[in-house]
C-alpha positions, 0 to 999 in steps of 0.5 A: 406521284413521281416527279421526273426531272429533265436532263437539263434540270438534273445537270443544274442541280448537280452544279448548284452548290446550295446546301439543299442539293449537297450530299452531306458527309461527316466532314461537311457537317462539321464544317457547317456547324463550325461556320454557324454564327450567333443565334444560329449556333446558339439555337443549334446547341439548344436543339441538340445538346441542351437537354443532355446538359440539363440531364447531366446537371440533374444527375450530378446534383442528385449524386452530390446530395446522396453522397452528402446524406450518407457521409454526413454525421448523424445527430447523436441520440442523447436521450432515449425514451421507451414507452411500454404498454401504451398506444401512441401515434408515431407522429406524436413521438416525433412532435414530443421529441422536438418538445423535449429537444427544445426543453433540453436546449439541444443542438439538433444538428448534432444531438437528438431525442429518440421517443418510441414504443416497445413491442415486446419484453425481449426488445425492452430487456435488450434495450436496457441491457445495451444502454439504448433506453435511458428512460422507461415509461410504463404501466404500474404492473409492467414497471413493477416487473422491471423495478423488482429485478433492479433495472432502475436507479433510485435516489440512494444510488445517485445524487442526481436523483435526489429530486425524487425526495422532494416529490409528494409521496403519492407521486413516488413509485416504490417496489421491492427488490429481487436479487439475482440469487433469488431469481436463480433459486426460483423455478419460474421468475414470476415466483421469485421472492423479494429480498426482505421487505424494504421498498425502493423508490425506483420510479415516479408517477407522471400524473402530477401534470398533464404533459404525458397526455397532452404533449405525447398523446399518451392514454395510460391512466397512471404512467410510471417513469424510471431511469435505467441503471445502464443509462449513459445520459443520466443528466438528460434523463433527470432533466426530462423527468423534472420537466414532466413533473414541473420540478 
C-alpha cells in the first residue's frame, strides 16, 4: 500500500538533517565513517573489513608454509634398503626406517633411512648401478643372480665386512662369481658359467634373529642381505647388518 505524504510532511523531511533523510554520497559516507568513535568505529571495522583481514592472514600464512616446505633442505638419505621378493605393507617400511634411524643415532632433521620394495629386476639393477641401493634383502634364488654377477661386496674386498667371518657358517651366504667375459661369451645370461669353483661370501642370512619378521613384517623364510659394491654408505650398511644379526 503506497504512503502519500502531505506537502507539509515533504517540506519537513527535506529540512530534517537527520541521517535517515540525508541522500548519501561518497563524500558524506567518508565523513560519516571518519566521525565514528569508540565501539561504533570498532563495530564498523568488524562488520566490513575483519573477514577480509582474516582471509588475507590465512592466505599469507599458507604461502609462508608452502615456500618454507619447498625451499627447506630435505634430509639426506644415508642408508637405502631395497627389499626384493617379499610382500610388505608400506606403513611397515616407514616404521622400520624409524627403528633403524634410532639405532644408527641419526639426526633425522638432516639424515634419514629409506626402506622400500622393488617392482622389477630392471628397477633394482638401475638402483644398484646408480648407487641408490646400499643394501639388498632378497630370497636365496633372486639374491644368487645378483651375487654371481658381482653386485655385492664380500669380506675379502673391504675390512669393514670382516664381521662376516665371525658369523656362524649357516648364517653366511656363498655364491660363485661370473665375470663380464663369461656373460659376454654366453648366448643367454642364465647359461653363463661361473669362473672356477671358488665360493664367495657375498651375503648373510637374516635368520639368526626374528627382527626381519617382527620389526619389518617380512614374510620371507630365508631372507639374504648383501651390501652393494656401489654403496657410498658402507659404514651405515654394516651397522644395519650388525643390528639385524645382533653383532
